[in-house]
N, CA and C atoms as an extended XYZ file, in Angstrom:
321
Properties=species:S:1:pos:R:3:atomname:S:1:resname:S:1:resid:I:1 pbc="F F F"
N       100.290      320.394      131.969 N   MET     1
C        99.925      319.896      133.278 CA  MET     1
C        98.513      320.329      133.654 C   MET     1
N        98.178      321.565      133.298 N   GLY     2
C        96.859      322.075      133.626 CA  GLY     2
C        95.752      321.324      132.910 C   GLY     2
N        96.027      320.883      131.665 N   GLU     3
C        95.017      320.155      130.902 CA  GLU     3
C        94.738      318.792      131.523 C   GLU     3
N        95.775      318.129      132.018 N   ILE     4
C        95.597      316.821      132.644 CA  ILE     4
C        94.787      316.964      133.925 C   ILE     4
N        95.099      317.962      134.731 N   ALA     5
C        94.349      318.191      135.971 CA  ALA     5
C        92.904      318.545      135.659 C   ALA     5
N        92.689      319.324      134.621 N   ASN     6
C        91.338      319.716      134.222 CA  ASN     6
C        90.540      318.485      133.770 C   ASN     6
N        91.164      317.594      133.014 N   ARG     7
C        90.511      316.370      132.546 CA  ARG     7
C        90.171      315.461      133.730 C   ARG     7
N        91.085      315.373      134.707 N   ASP     8
C        90.820      314.559      135.895 CA  ASP     8
C        89.663      315.134      136.697 C   ASP     8
N        89.574      316.458      136.790 N   ASN     9
C        88.457      317.084      137.489 CA  ASN     9
C        87.136      316.778      136.795 C   ASN     9
N        87.132      316.803      135.469 N   LYS    10
C        85.912      316.495      134.725 CA  LYS    10
C        85.498      315.051      134.950 C   LYS    10
N        86.463      314.135      134.974 N   LYS    11
C        86.145      312.729      135.224 CA  LYS    11
C        85.555      312.551      136.610 C   LYS    11
N        86.091      313.246      137.587 N   MET    12
C        85.558      313.138      138.946 CA  MET    12
C        84.157      313.730      139.034 C   MET    12
N        83.914      314.827      138.328 N   LEU    13
C        82.576      315.418      138.325 CA  LEU    13
C        81.561      314.490      137.668 C   LEU    13
N        81.969      313.833      136.595 N   ILE    14
C        81.083      312.884      135.918 CA  ILE    14
C        80.786      311.702      136.833 C   ILE    14
N        81.812      311.181      137.505 N   LEU    15
C        81.608      310.081      138.445 CA  LEU    15
C        80.682      310.513      139.582 C   LEU    15
N        80.878      311.726      140.087 N   PHE    16
C        80.017      312.249      141.148 CA  PHE    16
C        78.569      312.363      140.667 C   PHE    16
N        78.375      312.835      139.436 N   ALA    17
C        77.019      312.954      138.887 CA  ALA    17
C        76.364      311.580      138.745 C   ALA    17
N        77.130      310.579      138.343 N   GLU    18
C        76.593      309.227      138.220 CA  GLU    18
C        76.168      308.674      139.580 C   GLU    18
N        76.990      308.899      140.594 N   VAL    19
C        76.669      308.408      141.936 CA  VAL    19
C        75.438      309.118      142.486 C   VAL    19
N        75.374      310.442      142.294 N   VAL    20
C        74.215      311.210      142.776 CA  VAL    20
C        72.937      310.763      142.069 C   VAL    20
N        73.006      310.549      140.770 N   ALA    21
C        71.823      310.107      140.024 CA  ALA    21
C        71.367      308.725      140.488 C   ALA    21
N        72.307      307.814      140.708 N   ALA    22
C        71.950      306.469      141.168 CA  ALA    22
C        71.345      306.518      142.568 C   ALA    22
N        71.944      307.289      143.465 N   LEU    23
C        71.398      307.409      144.821 CA  LEU    23
C        70.022      308.068      144.819 C   LEU    23
N        69.851      309.074      143.978 N   ALA    24
C        68.541      309.735      143.892 CA  ALA    24
C        67.484      308.758      143.384 C   ALA    24
N        67.818      307.962      142.391 N   THR    25
C        66.880      306.970      141.872 CA  THR    25
C        66.512      305.957      142.953 C   THR    25
N        67.519      305.480      143.679 N   ILE    26
C        67.262      304.499      144.735 CA  ILE    26
C        66.381      305.100      145.825 C   ILE    26
N        66.706      306.299      146.279 N   LEU    27
C        65.934      306.921      147.352 CA  LEU    27
C        64.499      307.219      146.935 C   LEU    27
N        64.325      307.738      145.729 N   ILE    28
C        62.963      308.037      145.256 CA  ILE    28
C        62.151      306.758      145.115 C   ILE    28
N        62.767      305.719      144.553 N   ALA    29
C        62.041      304.458      144.351 CA  ALA    29
C        61.672      303.804      145.678 C   ALA    29
N        62.582      303.842      146.643 N   VAL    30
C        62.332      303.163      147.917 CA  VAL    30
C        61.401      303.978      148.809 C   VAL    30
N        61.685      305.265      148.951 N   LEU    31
C        60.921      306.080      149.891 CA  LEU    31
C        59.583      306.565      149.336 C   LEU    31
N        59.580      307.037      148.118 N   ALA    32
C        58.355      307.619      147.572 CA  ALA    32
C        57.464      306.590      146.889 C   ALA    32
N        58.078      305.625      146.208 N   MET    33
C        57.288      304.676      145.431 CA  MET    33
C        57.081      303.347      146.147 C   MET    33
N        57.727      303.181      147.306 N   LYS    34
C        57.563      301.982      148.147 CA  LYS    34
C        57.939      300.680      147.429 C   LYS    34
N        59.000      300.739      146.632 N   ILE    35
C        59.525      299.543      145.974 CA  ILE    35
C        60.609      298.976      146.896 C   ILE    35
N        60.677      297.658      147.095 N   PRO    36
C        61.715      297.081      147.966 CA  PRO    36
C        63.131      297.466      147.520 C   PRO    36
N        64.004      297.645      148.493 N   VAL    37
C        65.324      298.200      148.230 CA  VAL    37
C        66.222      297.258      147.410 C   VAL    37
N        66.155      295.968      147.643 N   VAL    38
C        67.047      295.041      146.937 CA  VAL    38
C        66.784      295.030      145.431 C   VAL    38
N        65.531      294.881      144.966 N   PRO    39
C        65.319      294.931      143.515 CA  PRO    39
C        65.708      296.281      142.899 C   PRO    39
N        65.473      297.356      143.638 N   VAL    40
C        65.835      298.678      143.119 CA  VAL    40
C        67.344      298.773      142.935 C   VAL    40
N        68.104      298.348      143.920 N   CYS    41
C        69.565      298.420      143.813 CA  CYS    41
C        70.096      297.529      142.697 C   CYS    41
N        69.513      296.346      142.545 N   VAL    42
C        69.945      295.449      141.467 CA  VAL    42
C        69.649      296.070      140.106 C   VAL    42
N        68.470      296.653      139.961 N   ILE    43
C        68.108      297.270      138.681 CA  ILE    43
C        69.002      298.464      138.371 C   ILE    43
N        69.324      299.263      139.388 N   VAL    44
C        70.206      300.416      139.171 CA  VAL    44
C        71.606      299.945      138.780 C   VAL    44
N        72.100      298.888      139.399 N   LEU    45
C        73.412      298.357      139.005 CA  LEU    45
C        73.394      297.821      137.569 C   LEU    45
N        72.310      297.144      137.203 N   ILE    46
C        72.176      296.674      135.814 CA  ILE    46
C        72.136      297.867      134.863 C   ILE    46
N        71.456      298.922      135.273 N   GLU    47
C        71.366      300.133      134.447 CA  GLU    47
C        72.744      300.757      134.211 C   GLU    47
N        73.552      300.804      135.247 N   VAL    48
C        74.910      301.344      135.114 CA  VAL    48
C        75.750      300.446      134.207 C   VAL    48
N        75.579      299.136      134.319 N   ALA    49
C        76.307      298.207      133.442 CA  ALA    49
C        75.886      298.380      131.982 C   ALA    49
N        74.583      298.564      131.755 N   ILE    50
C        74.100      298.811      130.385 CA  ILE    50
C        74.692      300.100      129.844 C   ILE    50
N        74.726      301.126      130.667 N   ALA    51
C        75.297      302.409      130.226 CA  ALA    51
C        76.775      302.259      129.878 C   ALA    51
N        77.500      301.460      130.653 N   ALA    52
C        78.913      301.242      130.360 CA  ALA    52
C        79.094      300.482      129.043 C   ALA    52
N        78.205      299.532      128.775 N   CYS    53
C        78.291      298.767      127.527 CA  CYS    53
C        77.921      299.607      126.309 C   CYS    53
N        77.074      300.607      126.501 N   LEU    54
C        76.605      301.428      125.383 CA  LEU    54
C        77.403      302.720      125.225 C   LEU    54
N        78.615      302.750      125.749 N   GLN    55
C        79.405      303.980      125.769 CA  GLN    55
C        79.711      304.505      124.360 C   GLN    55
N        80.003      303.648      123.427 N   GLU    56
C        80.462      304.091      122.104 CA  GLU    56
C        79.504      303.732      120.964 C   GLU    56
N        78.231      303.605      121.243 N   VAL    57
C        77.277      303.237      120.203 CA  VAL    57
C        76.519      304.474      119.718 C   VAL    57
N        75.882      304.387      118.557 N   PRO    58
C        75.127      305.540      118.035 CA  PRO    58
C        73.935      305.903      118.923 C   PRO    58
N        73.442      307.103      118.735 N   VAL    59
C        72.357      307.644      119.541 CA  VAL    59
C        71.086      306.806      119.386 C   VAL    59
N        70.812      306.291      118.205 N   TRP    60
C        69.568      305.560      118.000 CA  TRP    60
C        69.504      304.301      118.855 C   TRP    60
N        70.658      303.705      119.174 N   VAL    61
C        70.668      302.533      120.042 CA  VAL    61
C        70.213      302.926      121.453 C   VAL    61
N        70.653      304.091      121.914 N   HIS    62
C        70.217      304.589      123.217 CA  HIS    62
C        68.705      304.820      123.220 C   HIS    62
N        68.195      305.347      122.123 N   ALA    63
C        66.755      305.587      122.032 CA  ALA    63
C        65.973      304.284      122.060 C   ALA    63
N        66.483      303.260      121.400 N   VAL    64
C        65.817      301.953      121.408 CA  VAL    64
C        65.827      301.361      122.819 C   VAL    64
N        66.965      301.449      123.504 N   VAL    65
C        67.055      300.923      124.875 CA  VAL    65
C        66.085      301.667      125.789 C   VAL    65
N        66.024      302.985      125.658 N   ALA    66
C        65.109      303.778      126.490 CA  ALA    66
C        63.649      303.421      126.185 C   ALA    66
N        63.330      303.222      124.919 N   ALA    67
C        61.954      302.859      124.557 CA  ALA    67
C        61.578      301.488      125.106 C   ALA    67
N        62.486      300.540      125.012 N   VAL    68
C        62.216      299.203      125.550 CA  VAL    68
C        62.030      299.270      127.066 C   VAL    68
N        62.858      300.063      127.732 N   GLN    69
C        62.705      300.217      129.185 CA  GLN    69
C        61.361      300.829      129.535 C   GLN    69
N        60.968      301.826      128.798 N   LEU    70
C        59.700      302.491      129.085 CA  LEU    70
C        58.509      301.557      128.848 C   LEU    70
N        58.545      300.800      127.771 N   VAL    71
C        57.470      299.839      127.494 CA  VAL    71
C        57.414      298.783      128.599 C   VAL    71
N        58.566      298.278      129.018 N   ALA    72
C        58.597      297.291      130.100 CA  ALA    72
C        58.054      297.890      131.395 C   ALA    72
N        58.383      299.143      131.659 N   GLY    73
C        57.876      299.802      132.859 CA  GLY    73
C        56.375      299.989      132.839 C   GLY    73
N        55.834      300.354      131.684 N   VAL    74
C        54.386      300.524      131.561 CA  VAL    74
C        53.683      299.182      131.724 C   VAL    74
N        54.227      298.135      131.125 N   LEU    75
C        53.618      296.807      131.242 CA  LEU    75
C        53.663      296.284      132.678 C   LEU    75
N        54.691      296.654      133.425 N   CYS    76
C        54.816      296.202      134.819 CA  CYS    76
C        54.168      297.152      135.812 C   CYS    76
N        53.670      298.277      135.339 N   GLY    77
C        53.054      299.241      136.232 CA  GLY    77
C        54.045      300.105      136.985 C   GLY    77
N        55.256      300.203      136.515 N   ARG    78
C        56.308      300.992      137.162 CA  ARG    78
C        56.930      301.976      136.167 C   ARG    78
N        56.107      302.732      135.471 N   ALA    79
C        56.608      303.643      134.440 CA  ALA    79
C        57.468      304.749      135.040 C   ALA    79
N        57.096      305.251      136.219 N   VAL    80
C        57.878      306.332      136.834 CA  VAL    80
C        59.265      305.840      137.204 C   VAL    80
N        59.351      304.625      137.736 N   PHE    81
C        60.653      304.058      138.072 CA  PHE    81
C        61.495      303.867      136.811 C   PHE    81
N        60.886      303.443      135.729 N   CYS    82
C        61.634      303.275      134.479 CA  CYS    82
C        62.098      304.620      133.924 C   CYS    82
N        61.307      305.662      134.116 N   LEU    83
C        61.752      307.003      133.718 CA  LEU    83
C        62.968      307.434      134.531 C   LEU    83
N        62.969      307.115      135.808 N   LEU    84
C        64.145      307.412      136.631 CA  LEU    84
C        65.369      306.635      136.136 C   LEU    84
N        65.160      305.390      135.744 N   CYS    85
C        66.272      304.585      135.216 CA  CYS    85
C        66.766      305.123      133.876 C   CYS    85
N        65.867      305.625      133.064 N   ILE    86
C        66.271      306.243      131.794 CA  ILE    86
C        67.084      307.498      132.073 C   ILE    86
N        66.691      308.253      133.098 N   PHE    87
C        67.487      309.415      133.507 CA  PHE    87
C        68.889      308.973      133.920 C   PHE    87
N        68.979      307.887      134.685 N   ASP    88
C        70.293      307.357      135.057 CA  ASP    88
C        71.099      306.966      133.826 C   ASP    88
N        70.438      306.353      132.855 N   LEU    89
C        71.122      305.965      131.627 CA  LEU    89
C        71.712      307.185      130.930 C   LEU    89
N        70.954      308.270      130.882 N   CYS    90
C        71.443      309.502      130.255 CA  CYS    90
C        72.611      310.094      131.020 C   CYS    90
N        72.545      310.082      132.340 N   VAL    91
C        73.634      310.639      133.145 CA  VAL    91
C        74.873      309.767      133.033 C   VAL    91
N        74.705      308.456      133.078 N   CYS    92
C        75.846      307.545      133.029 CA  CYS    92
C        76.467      307.453      131.643 C   CYS    92
N        75.773      307.909      130.616 N   ASP    93
C        76.307      307.860      129.261 CA  ASP    93
C        77.183      309.050      128.931 C   ASP    93
N        77.470      309.882      129.905 N   THR    94
C        78.320      311.030      129.656 CA  THR    94
C        79.720      310.540      129.322 C   THR    94
N        80.310      311.150      128.335 N   ASP    95
C        81.641      310.773      127.873 CA  ASP    95
C        82.655      310.955      128.995 C   ASP    95
N        83.536      309.978      129.201 N   THR    96
C        84.500      310.058      130.294 CA  THR    96
C        85.548      311.138      130.083 C   THR    96
N        85.739      311.584      128.855 N   ALA    97
C        86.655      312.693      128.616 CA  ALA    97
C        86.040      314.012      129.014 C   ALA    97
N        84.721      314.020      129.223 N   GLY    98
C        84.059      315.220      129.677 CA  GLY    98
C        83.684      316.188      128.572 C   GLY    98
N        83.831      315.783      127.314 N   SER    99
C        83.575      316.732      126.237 CA  SER    99
C        82.097      316.886      125.960 C   SER    99
N        81.416      315.806      125.648 N   LYS   100
C        79.983      315.864      125.322 CA  LYS   100
C        79.315      314.615      125.832 C   LYS   100
N        78.024      314.675      125.926 N   SER   101
C        77.276      313.482      126.273 CA  SER   101
C        77.082      312.645      125.027 C   SER   101
N        77.081      311.323      125.193 N   VAL   102
C        76.829      310.427      124.067 CA  VAL   102
C        75.443      310.677      123.499 C   VAL   102
N        74.524      311.096      124.366 N   MET   103
C        73.154      311.308      123.939 CA  MET   103
C        73.018      312.462      122.943 C   MET   103
N        73.974      313.384      122.915 N   ILE   104
C        73.881      314.506      121.987 CA  ILE   104
C        74.972      314.474      120.926 C   ILE   104
N        75.705      313.364      120.855 N   ARG   105
C        76.760      313.241      119.857 CA  ARG   105
C        76.127      313.047      118.477 C   ARG   105
N        76.634      313.713      117.448 N   PRO   106
C        76.053      313.532      116.110 CA  PRO   106
C        76.279      312.121      115.593 C   PRO   106
N        75.327      311.673      114.737 N   LEU   107
C        75.451      310.343      114.139 CA  LEU   107
C        76.601      310.349      113.168 C   LEU   107
């Protein structure tokens, strides 16, 4: 019984971390970088969807996605915002069982 409760607590902590990271990205982008709120929220939702789709893929795929995001951000003049989105990708890629992050899982 204790193991099930412990696993549920880890899942809630991971969900809380994902929500905090998404809210922090939105607030920083809107307040500090003066990006309109609607595009920021749409991009953050797309980022969470990408993270959900990449849950069980190898680490190199995550690196390719992060590199493509960074290149797109530099080309659009929003590299800092793309770095924040990459941070969200790393936070949202945490394993739902709470054991390890996908980003540090061995190939």
